[in-house]
Every structure is written in C-alpha cells, then in structure tokens.
N, C-alpha and C positions, 0 to 999 in steps of 0.2 A: 555472409560474406560478399564484398563486390569485389569485380576483376575489373580495372580498367587498362583499356588494351590500347598499347600506343601512347601510351601516359605523357610522354615526352615531359617540359618541365613542370608541366602543372599537373599532379597526379590525383586521381579522386576516390580511389579505389585503396581497400585492405591490401591488396595485391596488386603490382603494379607492373607492366608488361611494357618493354619498348626493346628494339634493334638496340639502339646505341647506348649501350653504359661501359663508360672509361675504354672508350676506343676512339683513336684520334680519328677526325675526318675532315679534311679539308674546306667540305662545305656546311659544315655545323660548328668548324670552329672551336670554343670553352663548351660549348655545351653540354660535349661527352663527360667532361671531367666534373661540371657541375651536377648533372643527373640524381648520381646518389647520394650526394649529402643530405638532401632535403627529402629524398622520395623514400617511404617505410616501404618494405617489405617490395626489394626491388628483382625484377625478371628479366634476365634480357632472352628473350623469344621470339620467333616471327608467330604471326597472326595464323597463317597458313598450318602450323603445327605445335600448339599450346602442350606445355610439360603437366598437362592436367588431367586427372580421372575425369571420367565425365559427370557432369550433374553435382557438380562440388561447391557452384557459388550460386547465390540467389538473385544475383543482379551483375549481369556482364553491360560494361560503359565504353564507348569508346567514344572519342569527336575529333571531327578532322582527319580522320583514317582513311576510309573507305574509298572517297573520292581519287586517293593518292595510290590506290591499288590496281595490278594488273588482273587479279583476278577476285573481283569483290564476293561473287557467291562462295567459292569454298573459302572464303575467310569469317562468312556471316556464320558457314554451315559451321566452322570449327568451335567460332563462340558459341553457339546453339548447344552444340555437343557438352561444352563445358557448364552451360547454365542450367539451373536444374529450374524446369519449365514444363508444362503440356502445352502440346502445340495438338 
C-alpha cells in the first residue's frame, strides 16, 4: 500500500495525506474545495505527526513537499516510521 504525503491535487497513493482538505484558505483559493472530490482515501494530517501505526505502508511517496518544510529531517523520520522498510 502506498502513502502519498502532501498529495495536493495530484494524488499518487492508496492513502493520500494533505493539510488542506475542505478548509478555506485565501492563498489556495478553490483548491481546498476540489481536493476531496477526486482523491481516494484522503487524510488530513501534518507530515510531522502522521496518524498511522509503524511500518504499515510498503512505499511512502512525496513530491514537492520537503523543500517547503521548516523541519525536513523530522518529516523524513516520520515518513520512515510508517514505511515498512529496513535501514
């Protein structure tokens, strides 16, 4: 099962996480209203505290997110926590 973190309007996962589901935001305009219409299994969450148990996803995917974060290392550690991998 694939998790897409910060999926935006182009989800790639079986479960898709973003901060902005159905919340009005002046800088995102209509994006928030459209998100849940075409996104399978949307989950509103922050990348710093993903609401999943450890090692539940075979792949954790994220595109165009890390460069916007204040704490990228924390985000990567959290994504690794939920990924079923061996380091």
